C-alpha positions in Angstrom: 8.0 -3.0 9.5 10.1 -2.5 6.4 11.8 -5.7 5.4 12.9 -8.1 2.7 15.5 -7.2 0.0 16.8 -4.0 1.7 20.1 -2.9 3.1 18.6 -1.4 6.2 15.4 -3.0 7.7 13.3 -0.5 9.5 10.6 -0.4 12.2 8.7 2.9 11.8 6.0 4.1 14.2 3.2 6.5 13.2 5.1 9.2 15.1 8.2 8.4 13.0 6.2 8.9 9.8 4.6 12.1 11.0 8.1 13.5 11.9 9.3 13.0 8.3 8.8 15.5 5.5 5.1 15.8 4.8 3.4 15.9 1.4 -0.2 16.9 0.7 -2.0 16.2 -2.6 -5.6 16.4 -3.8 -6.5 13.4 -6.0 -9.3 11.4 -7.3 -9.8 7.8 -6.0 -11.1 5.4 -8.7 -12.7 2.3 -7.4 -13.0 -0.9 -9.6 -16.6 -1.0 -8.4 -17.4 2.1 -10.4 -17.4 5.0 -8.0 -14.8 7.8 -7.4 -14.1 10.4 -4.8 -11.8 13.4 -4.6 -9.9 13.9 -1.3 -6.9 15.7 0.1 -4.3 13.2 1.4 -1.3 14.0 3.6 1.6 11.8 4.6 5.1 10.7 3.7 6.1 9.9 0.1 7.0 6.2 0.0 10.2 7.2 -1.8 11.4 8.7 1.5 11.1 5.3 3.1 13.0 3.8 0.2 15.8 6.2 0.7 16.1 5.1 4.3 15.8 1.3 3.8 17.8 1.2 0.5 16.2 -1.6 -1.6 18.8 -4.1 -3.0 19.3 -4.2 -6.8 17.3 -7.5 -7.1 14.2 -5.9 -5.5 11.5 -5.5 -8.2 8.2 -5.4 -6.3 6.9 -3.9 -3.0 4.5 -6.1 -1.1 2.2 -4.1 1.2 0.8 -6.2 4.1 -2.4 -5.1 5.9 -3.7 -5.8 9.4 -7.1 -6.8 7.8 -7.9 -10.5 8.0 -10.0 -11.0 4.9 -11.5 -14.3 6.2 -13.2 -12.1 8.9 -13.9 -8.9 7.1 -15.3 -10.0 3.7 -19.1 -10.6 3.7 -18.6 -13.9 1.8 -14.9 -14.8 2.4 -13.4 -16.1 -0.8 -9.9 -16.5 0.5 -8.0 -16.8 3.8 -5.5 -14.6 5.5 -4.5 -11.0 5.7 -4.9 -8.6 2.8 -1.8 -7.8 0.8 -1.0 -6.1 -2.5 2.0 -5.7 -4.7 3.2 -2.7 -6.8 6.3 -2.3 -9.0 9.2 -0.7 -7.3 9.0 2.1 -9.9 5.5 2.9 -8.6 6.8 3.1 -5.1 9.3 5.8 -6.3 6.5 7.8 -8.0 6.2 11.4 -6.6 2.5 10.8 -5.8 2.8 7.5 -4.0 2.2 8.3 -0.4 1.9 6.6 3.0 -1.1 8.7 4.0 -2.0 9.3 7.7 -4.4 12.2 7.0 -7.5 12.7 4.8 -9.1 16.1 4.2 -7.0 17.7 7.0 -7.8 15.1 9.7 -6.1 12.0 10.9 -7.3 8.9 9.0 -10.4 7.2 10.4 -10.4 3.5 10.7 -12.9 3.0 7.7 -10.4 5.1 5.6 -7.4 3.0 6.6 -6.0 4.3 9.9 -3.3 4.5 11.0 -1.6 4.5 7.6 -2.9 3.8 4.1 -1.0 3.5 0.8 -2.0 5.9 -2.0 -0.9 5.1 -5.5 -2.6 7.7 -7.6 -2.0 6.0 -11.0 -3.7 2.8 -9.9 -7.3 1.6 -9.1 -8.3 1.8 -5.5 -7.8 -1.9 -4.6 -4.1 -1.4 -4.9 -4.2 1.2 -2.1 -3.8 -0.9 1.0 -5.6 0.2 4.1 -4.4 -0.5 7.7 -0.8 -1.0 6.6 1.4 -3.1 8.9 4.5 -4.0 6.8 6.3 -3.2 3.6 8.3 -6.0 2.1 10.7 -5.8 -0.9 10.9 -8.9 -3.1 12.3 -10.0 -6.4 9.1 -11.8 -7.3 5.6 -12.3 -5.8 5.2 -15.8 -7.2 5.6 -17.4 -3.8 3.4 -14.9 -1.9 -0.2 -16.1 -1.4 -1.4 -17.8 -4.6 1.3 -16.0 -6.6 -0.9 -13.6 -8.6 0.2 -10.3 -7.1 -2.3 -9.6 -4.3 -5.2 -10.9 -2.2 -7.8 -9.7 -4.8 -5.8 -11.1 -7.7 -5.4 -14.4 -5.9 -9.0 -14.9 -4.7 -11.2 -12.6 -6.8 -9.3 -12.9 -10.0 -8.5 -9.1 -10.4 -5.9 -8.3 -12.9 -2.5 -7.3 -11.4 -2.5 -4.4 -13.9 -4.6 -1.8 -12.2 -3.5 1.3 -14.1 -5.9 4.1 -14.6 
């Protein structure tokens, strides 16, 4: 689902995304926990979705909502609800920001974020939402969750600035 401050709300299936122009890139994933990994990612540039939904002028942030319920998936749950993260609209338009459905030439596995995972190559890994279910355009994230910009920012006190 693509919703919020857009002219044209969308409901895109995996087949819809696969039918769009494909982009492949080899990039390094940098995790805040100190590890990194190089992989080949293929999918749809997020900017192609923006072209279809046409964000309104007041949209400043993109909220990416995951299927993942953190109160069930975290070893020691620190916060309730489904995982979400925000990025600046400008990052959504970046040429390497991708809605990935393949990794290393194969469809994404569930541990790597299937069916679709966000890739934002200028950010640390926690910004790259796995198991994506919705994309919402907002003017501010102050009223989303605890208002800090994402699930990890709200409940684990990560900085909303995750630039590499």
